[in-house]
C-alpha positions in Angstrom: 5.6 78.1 99.5 7.6 79.5 96.3 5.4 81.5 93.5 7.1 81.4 90.1 7.0 84.7 87.5 8.4 83.4 84.3 9.0 85.4 81.2 6.5 85.5 78.4 7.3 83.6 75.4 4.3 84.0 73.1 4.1 86.1 70.1 3.2 89.7 70.3 2.8 89.2 74.6 4.7 92.2 76.2 3.4 91.6 79.6 4.3 90.3 82.8 1.9 88.6 85.7 3.9 90.4 88.9 5.7 93.8 89.3 8.0 95.2 91.8 4.8 96.3 93.7 2.6 92.7 93.6 6.0 91.4 94.6 6.3 93.3 97.8 2.6 91.7 98.4 3.3 88.4 97.6 6.1 88.4 100.3 3.9 89.9 102.6 1.9 86.9 102.5 4.8 85.0 103.7 5.7 83.3 100.1 9.0 83.4 98.3 8.9 84.7 94.9 11.4 83.3 91.9 11.2 85.6 88.7 12.9 84.5 85.5 15.5 87.0 84.8 14.2 89.3 82.0 10.7 88.7 82.7 9.8 92.3 83.1 12.0 93.6 80.7 9.6 94.3 77.8 7.5 96.0 80.8 9.7 98.1 82.0 10.4 96.8 85.3 14.4 95.4 85.9 15.7 92.4 87.3 17.5 94.7 90.1 13.9 96.1 91.1 12.5 92.9 91.8 15.4 92.1 93.5 14.9 94.9 95.7 11.6 94.2 96.5 12.1 90.6 97.8 12.5 88.4 95.3 14.8 86.1 93.2 16.2 86.3 90.0 16.2 83.0 88.6 16.2 80.8 85.4 13.1 79.7 83.6 13.3 76.2 85.5 13.4 78.2 88.9 10.6 79.9 88.1 8.5 77.1 86.0 9.5 74.7 89.2 7.8 76.8 91.9 4.7 75.6 93.4 1.7 78.7 92.2 3.5 79.7 88.9 1.7 83.3 87.7 1.2 83.9 83.9 -0.3 86.2 81.6 -0.7 83.9 79.1 -1.5 80.1 78.7 2.3 78.0 78.7 3.6 77.2 75.1 4.3 72.9 74.8 8.0 73.7 75.6 7.1 75.1 79.0 4.2 72.8 80.2 6.5 70.1 80.8 8.7 72.2 83.5 6.1 72.7 85.8 5.5 70.3 87.9 3.0 68.1 89.6 0.4 69.5 92.1 1.8 72.8 91.4 -0.9 75.7 90.9 -0.9 77.8 87.4 -2.9 80.7 87.4 -2.7 82.9 83.8 -5.2 83.7 81.0 -5.4 80.2 79.6 -8.1 80.4 76.3 -8.7 76.9 76.5 -11.8 77.7 73.6 -8.8 78.9 71.4 -6.7 75.9 71.7 -9.4 72.4 72.8 -6.4 69.9 73.8 -4.6 72.0 76.5 -7.2 71.7 79.3 -6.3 67.8 78.7 -2.6 68.6 78.4 -2.6 70.5 81.8 -4.8 67.4 83.6 -2.3 64.8 82.4 0.8 67.6 83.5 -1.2 67.3 86.7 -1.2 70.7 87.0 -3.9 72.3 89.0 -5.1 75.3 86.6 -7.2 78.3 87.3 -8.4 80.6 84.2 -8.3 84.4 85.0 -10.9 85.2 82.0 -13.5 82.9 83.5 -13.8 85.2 86.6 -17.1 85.2 87.8 -19.2 88.7 87.5 -20.0 89.1 90.8 -19.1 92.2 93.5 -16.5 90.4 95.5 -14.6 89.6 92.5 -14.0 92.8 90.8 -11.0 93.1 91.9 -9.7 90.1 90.5 -11.5 90.4 86.7 -8.8 90.5 84.2 -10.9 90.9 81.6 -11.8 94.3 82.9 -8.7 95.6 83.7 -7.2 95.0 80.6 -10.1 95.8 78.6 -10.6 98.9 80.0 -6.7 100.0 78.5 -7.5 98.7 75.4 -10.4 100.6 74.8 -8.3 103.6 75.8 -5.5 102.5 73.1 -7.7 102.1 70.3 -8.9 105.7 70.2 -5.4 106.8 70.5 -4.3 104.4 67.6 -7.4 105.9 65.7 -6.5 109.1 66.1 -3.1 108.6 65.3 -4.2 106.9 61.5 -7.0 109.8 61.5 -5.4 112.4 59.0 -7.1 115.1 60.7 -8.1 116.4 64.2 -10.4 115.0 66.6 -11.9 118.2 68.0 -13.9 121.1 66.3 -10.7 124.3 65.9 -12.1 127.6 65.3 -9.6 129.3 63.7 -8.6 132.6 61.8 -8.9 130.6 58.7 -12.2 128.9 59.1 -13.5 126.1 61.4 -12.2 122.7 61.3 -15.4 120.7 62.0 -14.4 117.5 64.7 -14.4 114.0 63.9 -17.5 111.5 64.5 -16.7 108.3 66.4 -19.0 105.1 66.3 -18.2 102.8 69.0 -19.8 99.2 68.9 -20.4 97.1 72.0 -20.4 98.9 75.1 -18.4 96.8 77.7 -15.5 97.7 79.6 -13.5 98.4 76.2 -16.5 100.7 74.7 -17.1 102.7 78.0 -13.5 103.4 77.9 -13.2 104.1 74.2 -16.2 106.6 74.6 -14.7 108.1 77.2 -11.5 108.8 75.4 -13.0 109.8 72.1 -14.9 112.3 74.3 -12.1 114.0 75.8 -10.5 114.3 72.9 -13.4 116.2 70.9 -15.2 114.0 68.8 -19.0 113.6 68.4 -19.3 110.1 69.8 -21.9 107.3 69.4 -22.3 104.0 70.3 -24.4 100.9 70.6 -24.9 97.7 71.5 -27.7 94.7 71.9 -28.4 95.7 75.7 -30.1 98.0 76.2 -29.5 98.8 79.8 -26.4 100.2 78.2 -28.1 103.3 76.9 -28.0 105.2 80.4 -24.0 104.6 80.4 -23.5 105.6 76.8 -25.6 109.0 77.5 -23.7 109.6 81.0 -20.3 110.1 78.9 -21.8 112.5 76.4 -22.6 110.1 73.7 -25.7 109.1 71.7 -27.4 105.6 71.9 -28.1 103.9 68.8 -29.9 100.9 68.9 -33.1 98.7 67.7 -35.2 99.0 70.8 -37.9 95.8 70.7 -39.2 93.5 73.2 -36.0 91.0 72.6 -33.6 93.8 73.1 -34.8 93.7 76.3 -33.4 89.9 77.4 -30.3 91.0 75.2 -27.6 89.8 78.5 -27.0 86.8 80.2 -27.2 86.3 84.1 -23.3 87.0 84.2 -23.5 90.2 82.4 -22.5 89.0 78.7 -24.1 90.1 75.4 -26.5 87.5 73.9 -26.2 86.4 70.8 -29.4 88.0 68.9 -31.8 86.4 66.0 -31.8 86.5 62.7 -34.5 89.1 62.2 -33.0 91.4 65.0 -30.0 91.4 63.2 -31.1 92.3 60.1 -32.9 95.2 61.6 -30.5 96.4 63.9 -27.6 96.0 60.4 -30.0 98.5 58.7 -29.6 101.3 61.1 -26.1 100.8 61.9 -25.4 100.6 58.3 -27.1 104.1 58.0 -24.9 105.4 60.8 -21.6 104.1 60.1 -21.6 106.1 56.6 -21.5 109.3 58.4 -18.6 108.3 60.7 -15.0 108.9 60.6 -14.1 106.3 63.6 -15.4 103.3 64.3 -14.3 101.0 67.1 -15.8 97.7 67.5 -15.4 95.6 70.9 -17.7 92.7 70.4 -16.8 89.5 72.0 -18.7 86.5 72.8 -16.8 84.0 75.4 -15.5 80.8 73.2 -17.0 81.8 70.1 -15.8 83.7 67.3 -16.0 86.8 67.2 -19.5 88.2 65.8 -19.8 89.9 62.3 -21.1 93.7 63.3 -19.1 95.9 60.0 -20.0 94.1 56.9 -18.0 94.6 53.5 -20.6 96.7 52.3 -20.3 98.8 55.3 -16.7 99.4 54.8 -17.1 100.6 51.4 -20.1 102.9 52.1 -17.3 105.0 54.6 -15.6 108.2 53.6 -12.3 107.7 52.3 -9.7 108.6 55.1 -11.9 107.1 57.8 -10.9 104.6 60.3 -11.8 101.3 61.9 -10.1 100.1 65.0 -10.9 95.8 65.7 -10.8 95.0 69.1 -12.0 91.7 68.0 -9.0 90.9 65.7 -7.6 88.0 67.8 -11.2 86.4 67.4 -11.4 86.5 63.6 -12.5 90.3 64.0 -16.3 92.1 64.1 -15.2 92.9 60.5 -14.8 90.1 58.0 -12.1 92.0 56.0 -10.0 92.6 59.1 -6.5 90.5 59.0 -5.5 90.2 62.5 -1.9 91.7 63.3 -2.1 94.0 60.5 -3.5 97.3 59.2 -5.0 97.2 55.8 -6.6 99.9 53.4 -10.2 98.9 51.4 -11.3 101.7 49.3 -9.6 104.3 51.0 -10.9 103.0 54.7 -7.7 101.9 56.9 -8.8 98.8 59.1 -6.6 98.4 62.2 -6.3 94.8 63.4 -4.0 94.9 66.0 -3.4 91.9 68.6 -3.2 92.5 72.3 -3.6 96.2 72.5 -3.7 96.2 76.3 -0.3 94.7 75.8 0.8 97.7 74.1 0.5 100.0 76.9 2.7 96.9 78.9 3.8 98.5 81.9 0.3 99.7 83.2 -1.2 96.6 81.7 1.1 94.3 83.8 0.4 96.5 86.7 -3.4 96.0 86.8 -3.1 92.3 86.0 -1.0 91.7 88.5 -2.8 93.3 91.0 -5.8 91.0 90.0 -3.7 87.7 90.1 -2.6 89.0 93.8 -6.0 89.8 94.5 -7.0 86.5 93.7 -4.4 84.8 95.2 -4.0 86.0 98.8 -7.6 84.6 99.9 -6.2 81.4 99.3 -3.1 81.4 101.4 -3.2 80.2 104.8 -2.5 83.2 107.3 -0.8 80.6 110.3 0.9 77.7 108.0 1.9 80.6 104.6 0.1 77.6 102.2 -2.2 77.3 99.6 -6.0 76.6 101.3 -8.4 76.5 98.6 -11.9 76.3 99.3 -12.9 74.3 96.6 -16.8 74.8 97.2 -16.1 79.0 96.6 -17.6 80.1 93.4 -14.9 82.2 92.4 -12.8 78.6 92.7 -15.5 77.0 90.8 -15.6 79.5 88.2 -11.7 79.5 87.1 -10.8 76.3 88.1 -10.1 74.5 84.8 -8.3 71.2 85.8 -7.8 69.4 89.6 -6.0 66.3 90.4 -5.0 64.9 86.7 -9.1 66.2 85.9 -10.7 68.4 83.5 -13.1 69.7 86.3 -14.7 73.3 84.2 -18.2 72.0 83.0 -18.4 74.3 79.6 -14.7 73.5 78.6 -15.7 69.6 79.0 -18.8 70.4 76.8 -16.5 72.2 74.6 
């Protein structure tokens, strides 16, 4: 069987779905690999390195026409017709962002797997693309904030006087938020964090942060069985907003990370809160691609409002393209490896497996994922 690695063509995408390291592993499974010429260039992987790992360097048509196609982002309308019927496609498919996409994949006869739907179970941890990419995004958010901030992060004792440490507030304590806390702490900031899930309090404190949250009966039930944050009631949001409003006034750096799968990003930082912040403060909105956690955020832009800088960079993980691609390609390999029959070297998919049922979007010309069909 042949695995195709096409070049990513969507805007702001610099990652690639395979590295020379993962190509070697794919070859070890008995698979042939074709990499589109230049696919790895934005992530600093050269064609000759792929060739040395055993890949064939080919055209876009050759990569998209393979039996198994691995991508970072969903195919464009120009790419989709080049996938052959019966092929397997694994990528971040974002079916909620383009509600017609799933039907298009079904019509094309492609068996698609949405990697962002990976179940939050122990066996799938090494395949979890959201975690691997969010980890990098949380780190990069703090680095970008530090670069934009006109002062130092750590306390500095000098002969001319003492420089006070920056105060960083992380909103949302998922994978990105935890990495942001750790990074801001390493840079010397005084860090606090908030989340609707009371269970994250210990995680924040273990990283040296202070936890900020309205703790009541509703907050104890604020996590889904899948490990995601639930949408909270209007009454709870009002109480939490009042607490956050007082907290934000004292902050120099605010990083928002809250996303709810399949829904617009919840508003965490209101316009009023922004205007209460000190001039020179920084907001980094990791939810910019889904509308932003701040209504003033402009996706893909950095703006200033009343002296506060709001950074709405898209695809933060992609700005660390080499590391992001390395982690993503390992996620894909770990997902694909159990599906290859050791004897025939062909796909042997257990359609009843929890991981397959959780990620499979279309199969044999039909949309099969229940939540996507409902949407």
